[in-house]
C-alpha positions in Angstrom: 65.2 137.9 155.5 65.2 134.7 153.4 67.7 136.3 151.0 70.1 137.3 153.9 70.0 133.7 155.3 70.7 132.2 151.9 73.6 134.6 151.3 75.0 133.8 154.8 74.7 130.1 154.0 76.4 130.4 150.7 79.2 132.6 152.2 79.7 130.1 155.0 80.0 127.2 152.5 82.4 129.1 150.3 84.6 130.0 153.3 84.6 126.3 154.5 85.5 125.1 151.0 88.4 127.6 150.9 89.7 126.6 154.3 89.5 122.8 153.5 91.2 123.1 150.2 94.0 125.4 151.5 94.8 123.0 154.3 94.3 119.7 152.4 97.7 119.7 150.7 99.6 120.4 153.9 98.8 117.0 155.5 98.9 114.7 152.5 102.0 112.6 152.0 103.8 113.1 148.8 104.3 110.1 146.6 107.7 109.6 144.9 107.7 110.6 141.3 107.2 107.7 138.9 110.2 106.9 136.7 109.8 108.0 133.1 108.9 105.1 130.8 111.5 103.9 128.3 110.2 105.3 125.0 111.8 102.4 123.1 109.4 100.0 124.8 106.1 101.9 124.3 104.0 100.7 121.4 101.4 102.8 119.7 97.8 101.8 118.9 98.8 100.4 115.5 101.7 98.3 116.8 104.6 100.6 116.1 107.6 101.2 118.2 108.4 104.8 119.2 112.2 104.3 119.3 115.0 102.2 117.9 115.6 99.2 120.1 119.3 98.1 120.1 118.6 94.6 121.5 115.8 94.1 118.9 118.4 93.8 116.1 119.5 90.4 117.2 115.9 89.2 117.7 114.5 90.1 114.2 114.6 88.2 111.0 113.9 89.4 107.5 110.4 88.8 106.3 110.0 86.1 103.6 107.7 87.2 100.9 107.0 86.4 97.2 107.8 89.7 95.5 107.0 89.0 91.9 108.0 92.3 90.2 111.0 94.6 90.2 110.1 98.2 90.4 112.5 101.1 89.6 111.9 104.9 89.8 113.8 108.1 89.9 113.0 111.8 90.4 114.7 115.1 91.0 113.7 116.3 94.4 114.8 119.7 95.8 114.3 122.0 98.8 110.6 122.1 98.4 110.3 118.3 98.9 108.5 115.7 96.8 107.4 112.1 96.6 109.1 109.2 94.9 106.9 106.2 94.2 108.7 102.8 93.7 105.9 100.4 92.8 103.9 99.9 96.0 106.5 101.8 98.1 106.8 105.5 98.6 109.4 108.0 99.9 108.0 111.3 101.0 110.6 114.1 101.3 109.3 117.1 103.3 110.2 120.7 102.5 113.7 121.8 103.5 115.0 118.2 104.0 117.4 118.8 101.1 119.5 121.9 100.5 119.6 121.5 96.7 118.0 119.5 93.9 119.1 115.8 93.9 118.4 113.0 91.4 117.0 110.2 93.7 116.8 106.7 92.3 115.4 103.6 93.8 114.9 99.9 93.0 112.6 97.4 94.7 113.8 94.1 93.3 111.7 90.9 93.0 112.7 88.1 95.2 112.1 86.5 98.6 112.2 89.8 100.6 110.6 93.2 100.5 113.4 95.7 100.1 114.1 99.1 98.5 117.6 100.4 97.7 118.0 104.1 97.3 120.7 106.2 95.6 122.8 108.3 95.9 124.1 106.1 98.7 124.8 108.0 101.9 122.6 111.0 101.0 121.7 112.8 104.3 118.4 114.6 105.0 118.2 117.7 107.2 114.7 116.6 108.3 113.2 113.1 108.7 111.9 111.7 105.5 109.1 109.1 105.5 109.6 105.7 104.0 106.4 103.7 103.3 106.9 100.0 102.4 104.1 97.8 101.3 103.8 94.2 102.7 100.9 93.4 100.4 102.8 90.5 98.8 103.6 88.9 102.2 101.6 86.3 104.0 101.9 87.3 107.6 100.2 86.0 110.8 101.0 89.2 112.7 101.8 92.2 110.6 101.8 94.5 113.7 105.3 93.1 114.5 106.8 94.4 111.3 109.7 96.8 111.4 111.6 98.6 108.7 115.3 97.9 109.1 118.5 99.3 107.6 120.7 96.5 106.2 124.1 96.2 104.6 125.0 94.5 101.3 125.1 91.1 103.1 121.5 91.7 104.3 122.6 92.0 108.0 120.4 94.2 110.0 122.3 97.3 111.2 119.4 99.4 112.6 115.8 98.9 113.5 113.7 102.0 112.6 110.8 103.3 114.7 108.0 101.8 112.6 104.2 102.3 112.5 102.2 99.6 110.7 98.9 100.3 109.0 96.9 97.1 108.6 94.3 99.1 106.5 96.8 100.0 103.8 99.1 97.0 104.4 102.1 99.3 104.9 105.0 99.9 107.3 106.1 103.5 107.8 109.3 104.8 109.3 111.4 108.0 109.2 114.8 107.7 107.5 117.6 110.2 107.6 120.0 108.8 105.0 120.0 106.5 102.0 120.9 102.9 101.8 119.0 99.6 101.6 115.8 99.1 103.7 113.9 95.9 104.2 111.0 94.5 106.3 111.7 92.4 109.3 109.8 90.9 112.2 
């Protein structure tokens, strides 16, 4: 008898739950869908920007640093990818980013700015290639604002790259799809 009452109670509760949940959605007002956030304005935990911000070009200035040594490097990198180290900086080419083997050269000159110039000029990658630039020779109050930028020969900023800053390794990281000159700005 006790088992039958218990079963009946459980069955009644289950039926009531089904009825309540099946009717609940019919009477609730629907909220308008929230607009999708602009990905260029969303920062990540490390202070990076997830997209290139066109208006940011005019607000940034090149970072002044005391780069004491010129570094040069070159390597032949092909379809299987590879890494080119230029002093404290690094270019990581993933597999299948290049169709054929290419001699890649880079120079990171001493001076007032952190910069790396790659050749052959205009080389295009089929997949994003990671550029890692060190800011270890810079005295910065807020390194999380750093961005890797693409500049012309007059050092004018042409493009702001989506950059992720690591304060632990004192580096800024961004994907590049072609070769030219890259610098640090904030």
